C-alpha positions as CSV (number, residue, x, y, z in Angstrom):
1,M,4.3,-15.8,12.1
2,P,0.6,-16.0,11.2
3,N,-0.7,-17.9,8.1
4,E,-3.1,-16.3,5.3
5,I,-6.1,-17.6,7.0
6,E,-5.1,-16.2,10.6
7,D,-3.6,-13.1,8.8
8,R,-7.2,-12.6,7.1
9,E,-9.1,-12.9,10.5
10,H,-6.9,-10.7,12.2
11,F,-7.6,-7.7,9.8
12,V,-11.4,-8.7,9.6
13,K,-11.7,-8.3,13.5
14,A,-9.5,-5.0,13.4
15,Y,-11.8,-3.5,11.0
16,A,-14.8,-4.8,12.9
17,T,-13.7,-3.5,16.2
18,G,-12.3,-0.4,14.8
19,Q,-8.8,-1.3,16.3
20,K,-6.8,-0.3,13.2
21,P,-4.1,2.4,14.3
22,W,-2.7,2.6,10.7
23,D,-5.8,4.0,9.6
24,S,-5.2,7.8,10.8
25,G,-8.1,8.9,8.5
26,L,-5.7,11.4,6.6
27,P,-3.7,10.9,3.3
28,S,-0.1,9.5,4.1
29,P,2.1,12.7,4.4
30,E,5.0,10.6,2.3
31,L,2.5,9.6,-0.4
32,V,1.5,13.7,-0.7
33,R,5.4,14.4,-0.7
34,V,6.1,12.3,-3.5
35,L,3.2,13.4,-5.6
36,D,3.8,16.9,-4.7
37,A,7.4,16.5,-6.1
38,G,5.8,15.0,-9.4
39,L,7.4,11.4,-8.8
40,L,4.3,9.8,-10.0
41,P,3.5,10.3,-13.6
42,G,1.0,8.9,-15.5
43,K,-3.0,8.4,-15.3
44,T,-3.7,4.8,-14.4
45,L,-3.0,3.6,-10.6
46,L,-3.5,0.6,-8.9
47,E,-3.6,1.1,-4.8
48,I,-2.8,-2.5,-3.3
49,G,-4.6,-2.6,0.4
50,C,-6.6,0.5,0.3
51,G,-8.3,0.0,3.4
52,T,-10.9,2.7,4.0
53,G,-10.0,4.7,1.0
54,T,-8.4,7.7,2.4
55,N,-5.2,7.5,0.2
56,A,-7.4,6.3,-2.9
57,L,-9.4,9.3,-2.7
58,E,-6.6,11.7,-2.5
59,L,-5.2,10.0,-5.5
60,A,-8.4,10.2,-7.5
61,R,-8.8,14.0,-6.5
62,R,-5.3,14.5,-8.0
63,G,-6.4,13.1,-11.4
64,Y,-5.7,9.5,-11.4
65,T,-7.8,6.8,-12.8
66,V,-7.7,4.6,-9.7
67,T,-8.3,1.0,-8.9
68,A,-8.2,0.1,-5.5
69,F,-8.7,-3.1,-3.6
70,D,-8.3,-4.8,-0.2
71,Y,-9.2,-8.2,1.2
72,V,-11.6,-7.0,3.7
73,E,-14.9,-6.5,2.8
74,Q,-15.7,-4.1,5.6
75,A,-12.9,-2.1,4.6
76,V,-14.0,-1.8,0.9
77,E,-17.4,-0.8,1.7
78,A,-16.2,1.7,4.0
79,A,-14.1,3.3,1.1
80,R,-17.1,2.9,-1.2
81,A,-19.3,5.2,1.3
82,K,-16.2,7.8,1.4
83,S,-16.0,7.9,-2.3
84,K,-19.7,8.5,-2.9
85,A,-20.0,10.9,-0.2
86,A,-17.1,13.0,-1.8
87,G,-18.4,12.3,-5.4
88,V,-15.1,10.8,-6.5
89,K,-15.0,7.8,-8.7
90,I,-12.6,5.1,-7.9
91,E,-13.1,1.3,-9.0
92,L,-13.0,-0.3,-5.5
93,K,-13.1,-3.9,-5.0
94,V,-12.3,-6.8,-2.6
95,G,-9.2,-8.7,-3.7
96,D,-6.3,-10.5,-2.7
97,A,-2.7,-9.2,-3.2
98,T,-1.2,-12.7,-3.8
99,K,-3.2,-14.0,-6.3
100,D,-6.3,-12.1,-8.0
101,N,-6.2,-10.4,-11.4
102,H,-6.1,-6.6,-10.9
103,G,-6.1,-5.4,-14.5
104,G,-3.5,-3.1,-15.9
105,P,-0.7,-2.6,-16.7
106,Y,-1.0,0.6,-14.6
107,D,1.3,3.6,-15.0
108,V,1.7,3.7,-11.0
109,I,1.1,1.2,-8.1
110,F,0.9,2.4,-4.3
111,D,0.8,0.5,-1.2
112,R,1.0,1.5,2.2
113,G,2.1,-1.5,4.6
114,V,1.3,-4.3,2.1
115,Y,4.5,-5.2,0.8
116,H,6.2,-5.3,4.5
117,H,3.2,-7.5,5.5
118,V,2.5,-10.1,2.8
119,R,6.4,-10.7,2.2
120,R,6.4,-12.9,5.6
121,M,3.7,-15.2,4.1
122,N,3.6,-15.0,-0.1
123,L,6.2,-12.8,-1.3
124,K,6.3,-14.8,-4.6
125,G,2.7,-14.5,-5.1
126,F,2.6,-10.8,-4.3
127,L,5.5,-9.9,-6.8
128,T,3.8,-12.0,-9.4
129,T,0.6,-9.8,-8.5
130,V,2.7,-6.6,-9.0
131,E,4.5,-8.0,-12.2
132,H,1.3,-8.7,-13.9
133,A,-0.3,-5.2,-12.9
134,S,3.0,-3.0,-14.3
135,R,4.9,-2.6,-17.5
136,K,8.4,-1.3,-18.2
137,G,8.3,2.5,-16.9
138,T,5.6,1.7,-14.0
139,R,6.5,3.7,-10.9
140,W,5.7,1.7,-7.9
141,L,5.7,3.5,-4.1
142,S,5.7,1.2,-1.1
143,L,5.9,2.5,2.2
144,A,7.1,-0.1,4.7
145,G,8.2,-0.7,8.3
146,N,11.9,-0.1,8.9
147,A,14.0,-2.8,10.5
148,K,16.4,-0.3,11.9
149,E,14.0,0.4,14.8
150,K,12.6,-2.4,16.8
151,H,9.3,-2.3,18.5
152,E,7.1,-4.8,20.1
153,Y,3.7,-3.2,18.8
154,G,3.6,-1.7,15.3
155,P,4.2,-2.8,11.7
156,P,6.1,-5.6,10.2
157,T,9.5,-4.5,9.2
158,V,12.2,-5.0,6.5
159,S,15.9,-4.2,6.2
160,E,17.5,-2.5,3.6
161,K,19.4,-5.3,2.5
162,D,16.4,-7.5,2.2
163,L,14.2,-5.2,0.4
164,R,16.6,-4.6,-2.2
165,A,17.3,-8.3,-2.6
166,E,13.4,-9.0,-3.1
167,L,12.4,-5.8,-5.1
168,E,15.4,-5.2,-7.4
169,P,15.5,-8.2,-9.7
170,L,12.0,-6.6,-11.2
171,F,12.5,-2.9,-10.3
172,K,15.1,-0.3,-10.3
173,I,14.9,1.4,-6.8
174,I,14.9,5.3,-8.0
175,D,14.8,6.6,-4.2
176,L,15.1,4.8,-1.0
177,R,14.5,7.2,2.2
178,E,13.2,7.0,5.7
179,F,10.3,8.6,7.4
180,R,7.8,7.9,10.0
181,F,4.5,6.4,9.5
182,G,1.2,8.3,11.0
183,T,-1.1,6.4,13.0
184,D,-4.3,7.3,14.9
185,K,-1.8,7.9,18.0
186,E,0.2,11.1,17.5
187,E,2.8,9.9,19.9
188,F,3.3,6.5,18.0
189,R,5.3,7.2,14.5
190,P,7.2,4.0,13.8
191,L,10.4,4.4,11.4
192,A,9.5,3.1,7.7
193,W,10.7,3.1,4.4
194,S,9.8,5.0,1.3
195,I,10.5,2.8,-1.6
196,L,10.2,4.9,-5.2
197,M,10.9,2.2,-8.0
198,E,10.5,1.8,-11.6
199,R,9.9,-1.2,-13.5
200,K,12.9,-2.5,-15.4
């Protein structure tokens, strides 16, 4: 298991070399499904781990006031370029999901692949960040790797038992369903969890 410094270096290298399979260039279909179903009410939204901003752009286009951050500066710069080219206003910044103050409280929190990743290194810090960014009634959609399917290559995974133990003390799980992550390779679609929660 990498430490936080090694982990950051891994992602910096991934963006520098373009080896980022999670970045399909399209909004997450699972996020779009949840949005279309009207399950993320509110106006203010925090995206944790925005990458190059594809989902943040989709969220802003749908009327949210979006604050988004990532801890890789190159990813945030790419997101800024995308939002400028699209004429869409998003507050984008470089930040750490386990310790920085990201404002709020927000009506909605979204992460694609951050919870499942950070939980292995600093779950406590990450949940403190989420707690500070939310209030009673805040909805959080987390898309995470599913431990029911084993693979050598792909996202970290979490079991249903573990995610419930880690997340339910602070959030009520409204909907837990399985889907498959899209990647930059059509043939590789790892099993995932869609975890829709509401702050208690």
